[in-house]
C-alpha positions as CSV (number, residue, x, y, z in Angstrom):
1,M,103.9,94.9,100.7
2,S,107.3,93.6,99.5
3,A,110.5,95.6,100.0
4,Y,110.9,98.5,97.6
5,R,114.3,99.8,96.7
6,V,114.2,103.6,96.1
7,T,117.0,105.7,94.7
8,I,117.1,109.5,95.4
9,L,119.0,111.6,92.9
10,G,120.1,114.8,94.6
11,G,121.5,115.5,98.1
12,G,120.0,118.9,98.7
13,A,117.4,119.8,101.3
14,W,114.5,118.3,99.5
15,G,116.3,115.2,98.3
16,T,117.5,114.5,101.8
17,A,114.0,115.1,103.2
18,L,112.4,112.7,100.7
19,A,115.1,110.1,101.4
20,L,114.3,110.2,105.1
21,T,110.5,109.9,104.6
22,A,111.0,107.1,102.1
23,A,113.1,105.2,104.6
24,R,110.6,105.9,107.4
25,A,107.9,104.3,105.1
26,G,110.0,101.1,105.2
27,N,111.7,101.4,101.8
28,D,115.3,100.4,101.1
29,V,116.7,103.8,100.2
30,R,119.9,105.0,98.6
31,I,120.7,108.7,97.9
32,W,123.1,109.9,95.3
33,A,125.0,113.2,95.5
34,R,127.9,114.5,93.4
35,D,129.9,116.0,96.3
36,P,131.9,113.4,98.2
37,E,131.9,115.6,101.3
38,M,128.1,115.7,101.2
39,V,128.0,111.9,100.8
40,E,130.1,111.5,103.9
41,A,127.9,113.9,105.9
42,L,124.8,112.1,104.9
43,K,126.2,108.8,106.0
44,Q,126.9,110.3,109.4
45,G,123.3,111.5,109.7
46,K,123.9,115.2,108.8
47,N,123.3,117.6,106.0
48,P,125.0,120.8,107.4
49,R,124.9,122.6,104.1
50,Y,121.2,122.4,103.4
51,L,119.6,121.2,106.6
52,P,121.8,122.6,109.4
53,G,120.9,121.5,112.9
54,I,118.8,118.6,111.8
55,T,119.9,115.0,112.8
56,L,118.9,112.6,110.0
57,E,117.3,109.6,111.5
58,P,117.9,107.1,110.1
59,A,121.3,108.0,108.7
60,L,121.2,107.6,104.9
61,N,122.9,105.1,102.6
62,A,124.6,107.7,100.4
63,T,127.0,107.4,97.4
64,A,128.6,109.5,94.8
65,D,128.6,106.6,92.3
66,L,125.6,107.0,90.0
67,A,125.7,103.5,88.7
68,A,125.8,102.0,92.2
69,A,123.0,104.2,93.3
70,L,120.7,103.1,90.5
71,D,121.6,99.4,90.6
72,G,118.5,97.3,91.3
73,A,116.3,100.4,91.9
74,D,112.5,99.8,91.8
75,C,111.8,103.5,91.8
76,V,113.9,106.7,91.2
77,L,113.1,110.1,92.7
78,V,114.8,112.8,90.7
79,V,115.3,115.7,93.1
80,T,117.8,117.9,91.2
81,P,117.0,121.4,90.1
82,A,114.6,121.8,87.1
83,Q,117.2,123.5,84.9
84,V,119.7,120.5,85.1
85,L,117.1,117.7,84.8
86,R,118.0,117.1,81.2
87,Q,121.7,116.6,82.0
88,V,121.0,114.4,85.0
89,L,118.7,112.1,83.1
90,A,121.1,111.8,80.3
91,E,123.8,110.7,82.8
92,A,121.5,108.3,84.5
93,K,120.0,106.7,81.4
94,P,122.6,104.0,80.9
95,H,122.3,102.9,84.5
96,L,118.5,102.8,84.9
97,P,116.9,99.4,85.4
98,A,114.4,98.5,82.7
99,D,110.9,100.1,83.1
100,V,111.7,101.7,86.5
101,P,109.4,104.6,87.2
102,L,110.8,108.1,87.6
103,V,109.3,110.5,90.1
104,L,110.1,114.1,89.3
105,C,110.4,116.2,92.4
106,A,111.6,119.6,91.1
107,K,109.2,122.4,90.2
108,G,109.8,124.4,87.1
109,I,109.8,124.7,83.3
110,E,112.9,124.4,81.2
111,R,114.1,127.9,80.6
112,E,115.5,127.5,77.1
113,T,112.7,125.5,75.5
114,G,109.6,126.0,77.6
115,T,109.4,122.2,78.0
116,L,107.6,120.7,81.1
117,L,109.8,118.4,83.2
118,S,107.7,115.3,82.4
119,E,108.1,116.0,78.7
120,I,111.9,116.2,79.1
121,A,111.9,112.8,80.9
122,E,109.6,111.3,78.2
123,E,112.0,112.6,75.6
124,I,115.3,111.3,77.1
125,V,114.1,108.0,78.8
126,P,110.9,107.2,76.8
127,D,110.7,103.6,78.1
128,H,110.2,104.7,81.7
129,P,106.9,105.7,83.3
130,V,107.0,109.3,84.6
131,A,105.4,110.7,87.8
132,A,105.6,113.9,89.7
133,L,105.5,114.6,93.4
134,S,104.4,118.1,94.5
135,G,102.4,120.0,97.1
136,P,102.8,122.4,100.1
137,S,105.9,121.1,101.8
138,F,109.1,122.4,103.3
139,A,112.2,120.2,103.5
140,S,112.8,121.1,107.1
141,D,109.3,120.1,108.2
142,V,109.4,116.8,106.3
143,S,112.9,116.0,107.7
144,R,111.6,116.6,111.3
145,G,108.6,114.3,110.6
146,L,106.0,117.1,110.9
147,P,102.6,116.5,109.3
148,T,102.7,117.1,105.6
149,A,100.4,116.3,102.7
150,V,101.5,116.1,99.0
151,V,100.2,114.7,95.7
152,I,101.8,112.2,93.4
153,A,100.7,112.3,89.8
154,A,101.2,110.0,86.9
155,R,99.3,109.5,83.6
156,E,98.6,105.9,84.8
157,E,96.3,106.2,87.8
158,E,97.4,102.8,89.2
159,L,101.0,103.9,89.2
160,A,100.2,107.1,91.0
161,A,98.2,105.2,93.6
162,E,100.9,102.6,94.2
163,L,103.6,105.3,94.6
164,A,101.4,107.2,97.1
165,Q,101.0,104.0,99.1
166,R,104.8,103.3,99.0
167,F,105.8,106.7,100.3
168,S,103.1,107.5,102.9
169,T,103.8,107.5,106.6
170,E,101.9,108.7,109.7
171,S,103.3,112.2,109.1
172,F,103.7,112.2,105.3
173,R,100.4,111.7,103.5
174,C,100.4,111.2,99.7
175,Y,97.3,111.6,97.6
176,S,97.3,110.5,94.0
177,T,96.0,111.8,90.6
178,D,96.4,111.1,86.9
179,D,96.5,114.8,86.1
180,L,100.3,115.0,85.6
181,I,100.2,118.2,83.7
182,G,98.0,120.0,86.2
183,V,100.3,119.0,89.1
184,E,103.4,120.2,87.1
185,I,101.9,123.6,86.1
186,G,100.8,124.4,89.7
187,G,104.2,123.5,91.1
188,A,106.1,125.5,88.5
189,L,104.1,128.8,88.4
190,K,103.6,129.1,92.2
191,N,107.3,129.9,92.5
192,V,106.9,133.0,90.3
193,F,104.0,134.3,92.4
194,A,106.0,133.6,95.5
195,I,108.7,136.0,94.3
196,A,106.0,138.6,93.6
197,A,104.4,138.1,97.1
198,G,107.8,138.4,98.7
199,A,108.6,141.6,96.8
200,V,105.4,143.1,97.9
201,I,106.2,142.5,101.6
202,G,109.8,143.4,101.2
203,A,108.8,146.8,99.7
204,G,106.5,147.5,102.6
205,L,103.3,147.5,100.5
206,G,101.3,145.7,103.1
207,A,99.3,142.5,103.8
208,S,96.4,143.7,101.7
209,A,98.6,144.0,98.6
210,Q,100.1,140.5,99.4
211,A,96.7,139.0,99.5
212,A,95.7,140.6,96.2
213,T,98.9,139.5,94.6
214,V,98.4,135.9,95.6
215,T,94.7,135.8,94.7
216,R,95.2,137.4,91.3
217,G,98.2,135.2,90.8
218,F,96.0,132.2,91.3
219,A,93.7,133.5,88.6
220,E,96.6,133.5,86.2
221,L,97.7,130.0,87.3
222,R,94.2,128.8,86.5
223,R,94.1,130.4,83.0
224,I,97.5,129.0,82.0
225,G,96.7,125.6,83.5
226,A,93.4,125.4,81.6
227,D,95.2,126.2,78.4
228,F,97.6,123.2,79.1
229,G,94.6,121.0,79.8
230,A,94.9,120.9,83.6
231,R,91.8,120.1,85.6
232,P,90.3,122.9,87.7
233,E,90.1,120.5,90.8
234,T,93.9,119.8,90.5
235,L,94.7,123.5,90.5
236,M,92.4,124.0,93.6
237,G,94.2,121.1,95.3
238,L,97.5,120.5,97.1
239,S,99.8,121.0,94.1
240,G,98.1,124.3,93.1
241,F,96.3,126.4,95.6
242,G,97.8,124.6,98.6
243,D,101.4,125.0,97.4
244,L,100.7,128.6,96.3
245,M,99.5,129.6,99.8
246,L,102.4,128.1,101.6
247,T,105.1,129.4,99.3
248,C,103.7,132.9,99.2
249,S,103.5,133.3,102.9
250,S,106.7,132.0,104.5
251,S,110.3,133.1,104.5
252,Q,111.2,129.3,104.6
253,S,110.3,129.5,100.8
254,R,113.4,130.3,98.8
255,N,111.3,132.1,96.2
256,F,109.5,134.2,98.8
257,S,112.8,135.0,100.5
258,Y,114.2,136.0,97.1
259,G,111.3,138.3,96.6
260,L,111.7,139.8,100.1
261,A,115.3,140.7,99.2
262,L,114.3,142.1,95.9
263,G,111.6,144.3,97.5
264,R,114.1,145.5,100.1
265,G,116.6,146.4,97.5
266,E,119.2,143.9,98.9
267,S,121.9,142.2,96.8
268,L,120.6,139.1,95.1
269,E,124.1,137.7,94.5
270,G,124.9,134.4,96.1
271,R,121.4,133.7,97.3
272,P,120.1,130.1,97.5
273,L,118.5,128.7,94.3
274,A,115.0,130.1,93.7
275,E,113.4,128.1,90.8
276,G,111.0,130.9,90.1
277,V,113.8,133.1,88.8
278,A,114.4,130.7,85.9
279,T,110.7,130.0,85.4
280,A,109.5,133.6,85.3
281,A,110.8,134.6,81.8
282,I,109.8,131.4,80.1
283,A,106.4,131.4,81.8
284,A,105.8,135.0,80.6
285,R,106.9,134.0,77.0
286,I,104.5,131.0,77.1
287,A,101.6,133.2,78.2
288,Q,102.3,135.8,75.5
289,E,102.7,133.1,72.7
290,R,99.4,131.5,73.8
291,G,97.5,134.8,74.2
292,I,96.9,134.3,77.9
293,R,96.6,137.3,80.2
294,A,99.3,136.9,82.9
295,P,100.2,140.4,84.1
296,I,101.9,139.4,87.4
297,I,104.1,136.7,85.7
298,T,105.0,139.2,83.0
299,T,105.8,141.9,85.6
300,V,108.0,139.6,87.7
301,S,109.9,138.7,84.5
302,Q,110.4,142.3,83.7
303,I,111.6,143.2,87.2
304,L,114.0,140.3,87.2
305,G,115.2,141.3,83.8
306,R,115.7,144.9,85.1
307,A,113.3,146.2,82.4
308,I,111.2,148.0,85.0
309,T,111.6,148.9,88.7
310,L,109.3,147.6,91.4
311,Q,107.6,150.9,91.8
312,E,106.9,151.1,88.0
313,A,105.5,147.6,88.2
314,V,103.1,148.5,91.0
315,T,101.9,151.5,89.1
316,A,101.4,149.4,85.9
317,L,99.5,146.7,87.7
318,M,97.2,149.1,89.6
319,T,96.3,151.2,86.5
320,R,95.4,148.3,84.2
321,P,91.9,148.4,82.7
322,L,89.3,147.2,85.2
323,R,87.6,143.9,84.5
324,H,85.0,141.6,85.9
325,E,86.7,139.6,88.7
326,A,86.0,136.3,87.0
327,E,87.9,137.3,83.9
């Protein structure tokens, strides 16, 4: 396989981890970050802000010059937060090589419009194929080369399979699918359920309540996914059920940690970015507009909006009309 030049947009934890694994797979990798101090740290094999204590091997070819980062790229991984994707793509558009595929690596739904990330990309850079990378993965694990499996989705099955081949290593296994919407929905909604699961544990409600929250949350994910046209097998896979289980059970997850703090009544100011906070309200609105039952998503949105307390939320969820489990 010929040399492949990969550009990573975003110098956070996940961008750094993906840059490392792309380099380990034999690709020519460049990583772009806005902060000059971050760029210098990456060049020295460190990312003390987002991956403290981890030595980056190999050290990364980093730059704060967006045009230079994108020059000659064969593939671009966009690893910036979901809510700034529109802005980043607009900045990158003049510098993108013709027809270069974009792989979206954030998980979320645009808060103001309810637009999926792939739809944003297709709107701003319509001449570029769009893919998404998702699945149960923590940046620290991937950076250390620990075994991880993810899925790469694109509407063109051949593109998804090629990208999966390009980025797979002995420790980073990529599966492929053409169910782009299914992969996006799973990745976006699991963050909301992770906040709920964290809040349950933080409030001392027990492991049984956590399991119920995750299981019933998955039922909501499947209902919303089906309405968007996602395939059931996709939602049962790495980017749906797999990512949900990981994110809802570990304090390494920013969304679960946010929920823990919420449940404990701790201050939420200055905490690391939790994409589920921005996704909750728009996901609740989408469910309401489409007539989809999503009580956990709605409740998380209400708690974050300070419309109800956590205790009121628990009471409301536990006293809902009883239904058949499959409904």
